[in-house]
py3Dmol code that shows the C-alpha trace and the ligand (Angstrom):
import py3Dmol

protein = """\
ATOM      1  CA  MET A   1     -12.194 -31.730 -10.032  1.00  0.00           C
ATOM      2  CA  LYS A   2      -9.275 -30.545  -7.962  1.00  0.00           C
ATOM      3  CA  LEU A   3      -8.683 -27.567 -10.208  1.00  0.00           C
ATOM      4  CA  SER A   4     -12.311 -26.503 -10.234  1.00  0.00           C
ATOM      5  CA  SER A   5     -12.520 -26.488  -6.426  1.00  0.00           C
ATOM      6  CA  PHE A   6      -9.395 -24.338  -6.366  1.00  0.00           C
ATOM      7  CA  VAL A   7     -11.010 -21.911  -8.789  1.00  0.00           C
ATOM      8  CA  THR A   8     -14.129 -21.791  -6.631  1.00  0.00           C
ATOM      9  CA  ALA A   9     -12.057 -21.064  -3.517  1.00  0.00           C
ATOM     10  CA  ALA A  10     -10.191 -18.314  -5.340  1.00  0.00           C
ATOM     11  CA  ALA A  11     -13.458 -16.791  -6.515  1.00  0.00           C
ATOM     12  CA  LEU A  12     -14.793 -16.850  -2.963  1.00  0.00           C
ATOM     13  CA  ALA A  13     -11.643 -15.175  -1.660  1.00  0.00           C
ATOM     14  CA  LEU A  14     -12.003 -12.507  -4.333  1.00  0.00           C
ATOM     15  CA  SER A  15     -15.630 -11.814  -3.490  1.00  0.00           C
ATOM     16  CA  ASP A  16     -14.672 -11.529   0.193  1.00  0.00           C
ATOM     17  CA  ALA A  17     -12.071  -8.921  -0.718  1.00  0.00           C
ATOM     18  CA  ALA A  18     -14.607  -7.062  -2.835  1.00  0.00           C
ATOM     19  CA  PHE A  19     -17.053  -7.114   0.045  1.00  0.00           C
ATOM     20  CA  ALA A  20     -14.475  -5.729   2.490  1.00  0.00           C
ATOM     21  CA  GLN A  21     -13.677  -2.950   0.029  1.00  0.00           C
ATOM     22  CA  THR A  22     -17.333  -2.061  -0.348  1.00  0.00           C
ATOM     23  CA  SER A  23     -18.035  -1.896   3.378  1.00  0.00           C
ATOM     24  CA  ALA A  24     -14.979   0.309   3.915  1.00  0.00           C
ATOM     25  CA  ALA A  25     -16.255   2.687   1.238  1.00  0.00           C
ATOM     26  CA  ASP A  26     -19.730   2.633   2.772  1.00  0.00           C
ATOM     27  CA  HIS A  27     -18.255   3.493   6.139  1.00  0.00           C
ATOM     28  CA  ALA A  28     -16.357   6.446   4.687  1.00  0.00           C
ATOM     29  CA  ALA A  29     -19.587   7.618   3.100  1.00  0.00           C
ATOM     30  CA  HIS A  30     -20.981   8.154   6.580  1.00  0.00           C
ATOM     31  CA  HIS A  31     -18.235  10.703   7.203  1.00  0.00           C
ATOM     32  CA  PRO A  32     -18.220  12.843   4.097  1.00  0.00           C
ATOM     33  CA  ALA A  33     -16.823  15.968   5.794  1.00  0.00           C
ATOM     34  CA  GLY A  34     -13.203  16.245   4.783  1.00  0.00           C
ATOM     35  CA  ALA A  35     -12.758  12.548   4.068  1.00  0.00           C
ATOM     36  CA  SER A  36      -9.695  12.465   1.865  1.00  0.00           C
ATOM     37  CA  THR A  37      -9.044   9.880  -0.808  1.00  0.00           C
ATOM     38  CA  ALA A  38      -6.537   8.140   1.450  1.00  0.00           C
ATOM     39  CA  ALA A  39      -9.010   8.110   4.337  1.00  0.00           C
ATOM     40  CA  ALA A  40     -11.642   6.537   2.130  1.00  0.00           C
ATOM     41  CA  ALA A  41      -9.341   3.677   1.205  1.00  0.00           C
ATOM     42  CA  MET A  42      -8.285   2.866   4.772  1.00  0.00           C
ATOM     43  CA  ALA A  43      -9.912   2.981   8.177  1.00  0.00           C
ATOM     44  CA  THR A  44      -9.387   6.185  10.109  1.00  0.00           C
ATOM     45  CA  ALA A  45      -8.268   6.255  13.733  1.00  0.00           C
ATOM     46  CA  ASP A  46      -8.972   8.846  16.403  1.00  0.00           C
ATOM     47  CA  GLY A  47      -6.169  10.604  18.202  1.00  0.00           C
ATOM     48  CA  GLU A  48      -5.011  13.629  20.115  1.00  0.00           C
ATOM     49  CA  VAL A  49      -1.906  15.613  19.244  1.00  0.00           C
ATOM     50  CA  ARG A  50       0.712  15.511  21.991  1.00  0.00           C
ATOM     51  CA  LYS A  51       3.663  16.991  20.143  1.00  0.00           C
ATOM     52  CA  VAL A  52       4.387  18.358  16.681  1.00  0.00           C
ATOM     53  CA  ASP A  53       7.951  18.119  15.370  1.00  0.00           C
ATOM     54  CA  LYS A  54       8.080  19.897  12.026  1.00  0.00           C
ATOM     55  CA  GLU A  55      11.868  19.642  11.682  1.00  0.00           C
ATOM     56  CA  GLN A  56      11.801  15.851  11.950  1.00  0.00           C
ATOM     57  CA  GLY A  57       8.473  15.479  10.155  1.00  0.00           C
ATOM     58  CA  LYS A  58       7.011  13.646  13.123  1.00  0.00           C
ATOM     59  CA  VAL A  59       3.963  13.908  15.304  1.00  0.00           C
ATOM     60  CA  THR A  60       3.271  12.351  18.686  1.00  0.00           C
ATOM     61  CA  LEU A  61      -0.306  11.120  18.923  1.00  0.00           C
ATOM     62  CA  LYS A  62      -2.292   9.576  21.707  1.00  0.00           C
ATOM     63  CA  HIS A  63      -4.388   7.298  19.531  1.00  0.00           C
ATOM     64  CA  GLY A  64      -7.224   4.832  19.760  1.00  0.00           C
ATOM     65  CA  PRO A  65      -7.042   1.324  18.336  1.00  0.00           C
ATOM     66  CA  ILE A  66      -5.844   1.086  14.714  1.00  0.00           C
ATOM     67  CA  ALA A  67      -7.369  -2.071  13.288  1.00  0.00           C
ATOM     68  CA  SER A  68      -5.414  -1.964  10.020  1.00  0.00           C
ATOM     69  CA  LEU A  69      -2.127  -2.018  11.962  1.00  0.00           C
ATOM     70  CA  ASP A  70      -3.415  -4.388  14.647  1.00  0.00           C
ATOM     71  CA  MET A  71      -2.454  -1.806  17.256  1.00  0.00           C
ATOM     72  CA  PRO A  72      -4.209  -1.015  20.526  1.00  0.00           C
ATOM     73  CA  GLY A  73      -4.602   2.544  21.794  1.00  0.00           C
ATOM     74  CA  MET A  74      -1.361   4.182  22.961  1.00  0.00           C
ATOM     75  CA  THR A  75       0.761   7.313  22.755  1.00  0.00           C
ATOM     76  CA  MET A  76       3.475   7.106  20.134  1.00  0.00           C
ATOM     77  CA  VAL A  77       5.504   9.020  17.575  1.00  0.00           C
ATOM     78  CA  PHE A  78       4.493   8.784  13.918  1.00  0.00           C
ATOM     79  CA  LYS A  79       6.321   9.897  10.825  1.00  0.00           C
ATOM     80  CA  VAL A  80       4.145  11.921   8.471  1.00  0.00           C
ATOM     81  CA  ALA A  81       4.063  11.359   4.731  1.00  0.00           C
ATOM     82  CA  ASP A  82       4.489  15.103   4.135  1.00  0.00           C
ATOM     83  CA  PRO A  83       5.760  17.607   6.772  1.00  0.00           C
ATOM     84  CA  LYS A  84       3.221  20.124   5.395  1.00  0.00           C
ATOM     85  CA  MET A  85       0.554  17.984   7.049  1.00  0.00           C
ATOM     86  CA  LEU A  86       1.837  19.295  10.393  1.00  0.00           C
ATOM     87  CA  ASP A  87       1.184  22.957   9.561  1.00  0.00           C
ATOM     88  CA  THR A  88      -2.432  22.870  10.690  1.00  0.00           C
ATOM     89  CA  LEU A  89      -1.819  20.810  13.848  1.00  0.00           C
ATOM     90  CA  LYS A  90      -1.091  21.920  17.366  1.00  0.00           C
ATOM     91  CA  GLN A  91      -0.789  20.263  20.734  1.00  0.00           C
ATOM     92  CA  GLY A  92      -4.141  19.242  22.174  1.00  0.00           C
ATOM     93  CA  ASP A  93      -5.940  19.003  18.806  1.00  0.00           C
ATOM     94  CA  LYS A  94      -8.335  16.090  18.466  1.00  0.00           C
ATOM     95  CA  VAL A  95      -7.656  14.464  15.117  1.00  0.00           C
ATOM     96  CA  LYS A  96      -8.767  11.747  12.788  1.00  0.00           C
ATOM     97  CA  PHE A  97      -5.944  10.137  10.867  1.00  0.00           C
ATOM     98  CA  VAL A  98      -4.910   7.273   8.657  1.00  0.00           C
ATOM     99  CA  ALA A  99      -1.653   5.451   9.332  1.00  0.00           C
ATOM    100  CA  GLY A 100       0.061   2.702   7.387  1.00  0.00           C
ATOM    101  CA  LYS A 101       3.466   1.172   6.903  1.00  0.00           C
ATOM    102  CA  VAL A 102       5.556   3.115   4.386  1.00  0.00           C
ATOM    103  CA  ASN A 103       8.998   1.571   3.750  1.00  0.00           C
ATOM    104  CA  GLY A 104       8.673  -0.272   7.046  1.00  0.00           C
ATOM    105  CA  ALA A 105       7.985   2.843   9.133  1.00  0.00           C
ATOM    106  CA  ILE A 106       4.543   3.526  10.538  1.00  0.00           C
ATOM    107  CA  THR A 107       3.534   6.730   8.836  1.00  0.00           C
ATOM    108  CA  VAL A 108       0.544   9.036   8.991  1.00  0.00           C
ATOM    109  CA  THR A 109      -0.715   9.336   5.428  1.00  0.00           C
ATOM    110  CA  ALA A 110      -3.713  11.580   6.141  1.00  0.00           C
ATOM    111  CA  ILE A 111      -4.730  13.631   9.150  1.00  0.00           C
ATOM    112  CA  GLU A 112      -7.365  16.222   9.896  1.00  0.00           C
ATOM    113  CA  VAL A 113      -8.560  18.076  12.962  1.00  0.00           C
ATOM    114  CA  ALA A 114     -11.814  16.560  14.176  1.00  0.00           C
ATOM    115  CA  LYS A 115     -14.723  18.962  14.595  1.00  0.00           C
TER     116      LYS A 115
END
"""
ligand_1 = """\
1
CU
Cu 0.490 3.072 18.377
"""
view = py3Dmol.view(width=600, height=400)
view.addModel(protein, "pdb")
view.setStyle({"model": 0}, {"cartoon": {"style": "trace"}})
view.addModel(ligand_1, "xyz")
view.setStyle({"model": 1}, {"stick": {}})
view.zoomTo()
view.show()
């Protein structure tokens, strides 16, 4: 009896995870323009470029809340996964981006200028 209730709980947890995945994908489907693979897998955040530092591979963003990182809106410096991502950015650009922890550092893994 004990084991079967454990299995049921595990199955419920799994279906919750599947549901969360589905709603994230549905949300991304509402924003098909330029939604990258990374953006589809994680929630995007809105931001504004304050500073681009290509040498250091960093960007300063004034950003809105980032639910996946449990972070309120603020202005902060992010590492970028690939310095090439900074080529299309300039100060004052409104952007949509995805950030996550990569080797312990909060890193922008996808970014695009918002239209
Ligand atoms: Cu922040």
